[in-house]
Every structure is written in structure tokens, then in C-alpha cells.
VMD Tcl script that draws the C-alpha trace (Angstrom):
set ca {
  {-11.14 -10.73 -14.45}
  {-10.69 -10.45 -10.70}
  {-9.58 -7.19 -9.09}
  {-7.30 -6.97 -6.06}
  {-7.15 -4.14 -3.52}
  {-3.65 -3.24 -2.38}
  {-2.63 -0.85 0.39}
  {0.67 0.98 -0.20}
  {2.37 2.59 2.82}
  {5.00 5.24 2.03}
  {7.14 6.09 5.05}
  {10.65 7.24 5.96}
  {12.61 4.98 8.29}
  {15.40 7.56 8.69}
  {13.11 10.49 9.55}
  {10.14 9.33 11.65}
  {8.73 12.87 11.82}
  {7.88 12.75 8.08}
  {4.18 12.09 7.52}
  {3.26 8.55 6.45}
  {1.22 8.34 3.24}
  {-1.35 5.68 2.40}
  {-2.47 4.76 -1.12}
  {-5.18 2.33 -2.21}
  {-4.60 0.56 -5.52}
  {-7.03 -1.42 -7.64}
  {-5.11 -3.99 -9.74}
  {-6.08 -6.74 -12.16}
  {-4.76 -10.33 -12.13}
  {-1.68 -9.42 -14.17}
  {-0.61 -6.67 -11.76}
  {-1.66 -3.69 -13.88}
  {-2.77 -0.72 -11.79}
  {-6.32 0.29 -12.72}
  {-6.93 3.01 -10.11}
  {-4.86 4.80 -7.47}
  {-6.56 6.53 -4.53}
  {-4.64 8.54 -1.91}
  {-6.07 8.03 1.58}
  {-6.25 10.76 4.24}
  {-5.40 8.47 7.15}
  {-4.62 4.86 7.97}
  {-7.63 2.64 7.25}
  {-9.39 1.09 10.25}
  {-10.84 -2.11 8.76}
  {-8.90 -5.01 7.16}
  {-10.17 -4.94 3.57}
  {-7.00 -5.30 1.46}
  {-5.73 -8.36 -0.40}
  {-2.08 -7.26 -0.05}
  {-0.13 -4.64 1.90}
  {3.09 -3.14 0.45}
  {5.51 -0.82 2.21}
  {8.26 1.49 0.97}
  {10.28 3.09 3.76}
  {12.98 5.15 1.98}
  {11.10 8.45 2.17}
  {10.05 8.95 -1.46}
  {7.14 11.41 -1.85}
  {5.04 9.39 -4.33}
  {4.72 5.90 -5.76}
  {6.12 6.71 -9.21}
  {9.60 7.40 -7.78}
  {9.79 4.19 -5.71}
  {11.82 1.23 -6.94}
  {11.09 -1.75 -4.69}
  {8.24 -2.45 -2.31}
  {8.23 -4.87 0.61}
  {5.17 -7.08 0.82}
  {3.92 -7.23 4.41}
  {2.40 -10.64 5.13}
  {-0.17 -10.98 7.94}
  {-0.50 -7.22 8.28}
  {-3.36 -6.01 10.49}
  {-5.10 -4.40 7.48}
  {-4.86 -7.50 5.28}
  {-8.12 -9.41 5.14}
  {-8.08 -13.02 6.28}
  {-7.70 -15.60 3.52}
  {-10.09 -18.52 3.61}
}
mol new
graphics top color blue
foreach p $ca { graphics top sphere $p radius 0.5 }
foreach p [lrange $ca 0 end-1] q [lrange $ca 1 end] { graphics top cylinder $p $q radius 0.2 }
display resetview
């Protein structure tokens, strides 16, 4: 069973003064979330398999409905 690391970015496109939140998820191959870690700031190194973004201003991940997958994001690690 292979685990994937996913970065979730929660932002508000209508109110840019609202603080952006970053979450790190550990998922299995089927997409089940194993662990969820809130991050204090934006990560500096590209170590994630996928990057998702939700920009409708919801406060946490459980209230979000659809995420946008960001391909070739600066924090996504290079695929070989």
C-alpha cells in the first residue's frame, strides 16, 4: 500500500485579507485520508504528490465541496 502526500490550500478569492490555511494529508491508493496535519505556514520545499486548492473561503476541509487540483504547482515534487 503506497501513501501519497497531498497539500490542501484553503483561501478566499473574494476576500484576499483572509488568512490562507495549509493542510497536509496522508492518503492511501484509494483516496482515503489517513492523517490530516494543519501547517503553520506555506511549505518551502516541493515534497507533495498532489496540490489541491479551495478558494471559496470555507474555514476547514470538512465543509468544502469541490477542490481544484493544481498541476505543476511549485510545491509538487517532480515526477520521474
